[in-house]
C-alpha positions in Angstrom: 0.0 0.0 0.0 1.2 3.5 -0.9 -0.5 6.5 0.5 -0.2 10.0 -0.8 -0.2 12.9 1.6 -0.6 16.3 0.1 -0.8 19.9 1.0 -0.7 23.1 -1.1 2.1 25.0 0.7 5.3 24.0 2.4 3.9 24.9 5.8 1.1 22.3 5.3 3.5 19.3 4.9 6.4 20.5 7.1 4.9 19.0 10.3 4.5 15.6 8.6 8.1 15.6 7.3 9.3 16.5 10.8 7.5 13.5 12.2 9.0 11.2 9.6 12.6 12.6 9.7 14.0 10.1 7.3 12.8 10.4 3.7 14.0 10.4 0.1 13.5 13.5 -2.0 12.7 13.2 -5.7 12.5 16.0 -8.2 9.9 15.4 -10.8 7.6 17.5 -13.1 8.8 20.7 -11.6 8.1 19.7 -8.0 9.6 17.8 -5.0 8.2 14.6 -3.8 9.2 13.0 -0.5 9.1 9.2 -0.1 9.3 7.4 3.2 8.3 4.1 4.9 6.0 4.5 7.9 4.7 1.6 10.0 5.3 -0.8 7.1 3.6 1.2 4.4 5.0 3.5 1.8 4.2 7.3 1.8 4.7 9.9 -0.9 4.4 13.5 0.4 4.3 16.7 -1.6 3.0 20.3 -1.5 1.5 21.2 -4.9 1.8 24.9 -4.8 -1.3 27.0 -4.7 -4.3 26.6 -7.1 -6.3 24.0 -9.0 -3.8 23.5 -11.9 -0.8 22.7 -9.7 -2.9 20.6 -7.3 -4.3 18.5 -10.2 -0.8 18.0 -11.6 0.6 17.0 -8.2 -2.3 14.6 -7.4 -2.0 13.0 -10.9 1.7 12.6 -10.5 1.4 11.0 -7.1 -1.1 8.5 -8.4 0.3 7.8 -11.9 4.0 8.2 -11.4 4.5 7.2 -7.8 1.7 4.7 -7.6 -0.4 6.1 -4.7 -3.5 4.0 -3.9 -5.1 6.5 -1.5 -4.7 10.2 -1.1 -5.0 12.3 2.1 -5.0 16.1 1.8 -4.0 18.2 4.8 -4.3 22.0 4.8 -6.1 25.1 5.8 -9.3 26.7 4.6 -11.5 29.8 5.0 -14.8 29.4 6.8 -18.1 30.0 5.0 -20.4 28.7 7.6 -20.8 30.9 10.7 -20.6 27.8 12.8 -16.9 27.3 11.9 -14.3 29.2 13.9 -10.5 29.5 13.5 -8.9 26.3 14.5 -11.9 24.1 13.8 -11.4 21.0 11.6 -13.6 20.2 8.6 -13.7 17.0 6.6 -15.1 17.3 3.1 -18.1 15.1 2.3 -18.1 16.5 -1.2 -16.4 19.2 -3.2 -17.2 21.7 -6.0 -15.4 24.3 -8.1 -17.0 27.6 -7.3 -15.2 29.5 -10.1 -16.2 27.1 -12.9 -18.8 29.0 -14.9 -20.4 28.0 -18.2 -23.9 29.2 -17.1 -24.1 31.0 -20.4 -24.8 27.6 -21.9 -27.6 26.8 -19.5 -25.5 24.7 -17.0 -25.4 25.3 -13.2 -22.3 26.9 -11.6 -19.5 24.3 -11.1 -20.7 22.0 -13.9 -19.2 20.9 -17.2 -20.7 18.4 -19.6 -19.9 14.8 -18.7 -18.9 16.0 -15.3 -20.8 16.9 -12.1 -21.0 19.9 -9.8 -19.9 17.8 -6.8 -17.4 15.0 -6.3 -18.0 12.9 -3.2 -15.1 11.9 -0.9 -14.6 8.4 0.3 -17.1 7.4 2.9 -15.0 4.8 4.6 -12.2 7.3 5.2 -14.7 9.8 6.5 -15.9 7.2 9.0 -12.3 6.5 9.9 -11.8 10.2 10.6 -14.6 10.1 13.2 -12.8 7.5 15.1 -9.6 9.5 15.0 -11.4 12.6 16.2 -12.9 10.8 19.1 -9.5 9.3 20.1 -7.8 12.7 19.9 -10.6 14.4 21.8 -11.3 16.7 18.9 -14.5 17.9 17.2 -14.6 17.5 13.5 -17.3 19.0 11.3 -18.4 17.2 8.1 -19.3 19.6 5.3 -19.1 20.8 1.7 -15.9 22.5 0.5 -15.8 24.8 -2.4 -12.6 25.3 -4.4 -11.5 28.1 -6.7 -8.5 29.9 -8.0 -9.1 32.9 -5.7 -8.1 33.8 -2.2 -11.5 34.9 -1.0 -11.4 37.9 1.3 -14.8 39.4 0.4 -18.0 39.0 2.4 -20.2 39.2 -0.7 -18.3 36.6 -2.6 -18.1 34.3 0.4 -21.9 34.5 0.9 -22.5 33.8 -2.8 -20.4 30.7 -2.7 -22.1 29.6 0.5 -25.6 30.0 -0.9 -24.8 28.6 -4.4 -23.0 25.5 -3.3 -24.3 25.1 0.3 -20.6 25.3 1.1 -19.2 25.3 4.6 -15.6 26.2 3.8 -13.6 27.3 0.8 -10.0 26.8 -0.4 -8.0 26.6 -3.6 -7.1 22.9 -4.3 -9.5 20.3 -2.9 -12.0 20.3 -5.8 -9.4 19.7 -8.4 -7.8 16.9 -6.4 -11.2 15.3 -6.0 -11.8 15.4 -9.8 -8.4 13.7 -10.4 -8.9 11.0 -7.7 -12.4 10.3 -8.8 -11.3 9.9 -12.5 -8.5 7.6 -11.6 -10.4 5.5 -9.0 -8.4 6.5 -6.0 -10.0 6.9 -2.6 -9.4 10.4 -1.2 -9.9 12.3 2.0 -9.6 16.1 2.5 -9.2 17.7 5.9 -8.9 21.4 6.4 -8.2 23.4 9.5 -10.0 26.8 9.5 -7.5 29.6 9.3 -9.7 32.6 8.6 -13.3 33.6 7.9 -12.9 34.4 4.2 -13.8 38.0 4.8 -12.2 41.5 4.9 -9.8 40.3 7.6 -8.9 37.0 5.8 -5.4 38.1 4.7 -4.4 39.1 8.2 -5.9 36.1 9.9 -4.5 33.7 7.4 -0.9 34.6 8.1 -1.4 34.5 11.8 -3.0 31.1 12.0 -1.5 29.2 9.1 1.3 27.5 11.0 -0.8 26.4 14.0 -3.7 25.3 11.9 -1.4 23.3 9.6 0.2 21.5 12.5 -3.2 20.5 13.9 -4.4 19.3 10.5 -1.1 17.4 9.8 -1.3 15.6 13.2 -4.8 14.4 12.4 -3.8 13.1 8.9 -0.9 11.1 10.4 -3.4 9.5 12.8 -5.5 8.7 9.8 -2.5 6.9 8.3 -2.2 4.9 11.5 -5.8 3.9 11.2 -5.3 2.7 7.6 -2.3 0.7 8.6 -4.3 -0.9 11.5 -7.2 -1.8 9.1 -4.7 -3.3 6.6 -3.2 -5.5 9.4 -6.6 -6.7 10.4 -7.3 -7.8 6.9 
């Protein structure tokens, strides 16, 4: 079994690399990939760089070139739902691309022909995350995540995304990663720690809470890896 662990920025995978300590670095397709053995399984870890194009490229490379069979994404997001506060964890049940717009041809926002507005995450991994949350004494919210090539720091835009997609959080990579994994038949799980409220103060809040939120999210993802290893050993 090989598991891909992915983030968008160096800060989002740094806590994971620190835990592993010993890993091999491979330069491929304009990016760095870190390979390691952990509890008897193989890991490939990378940060994609920001945005849908880079995240789709990285996810595809991890699956097609490195042979990843599951993909876990750890990172930060902006809150859309007023119920989410800075530091909260959200697990994506399904994801959409909020900036995908061919409504001029009569399609809903986020839809392209032969595609769908939403891509659903793996239910078994979501159930596993509930066990992890309980064991860690953490509260994790399940919800819809909307992805776009925009850092949203505008109340009006945030509210539009929330009402159009019933989104609880927004970020810049998850939706494209979901499309890649769905197309290639790879189970995926996307966890985000809330770093800001996607409003006028988002840029300030983001810088302030990025590091601490990323550490919390990365810790959770490594516990998910432990659960996957345990389930494999049982089988």
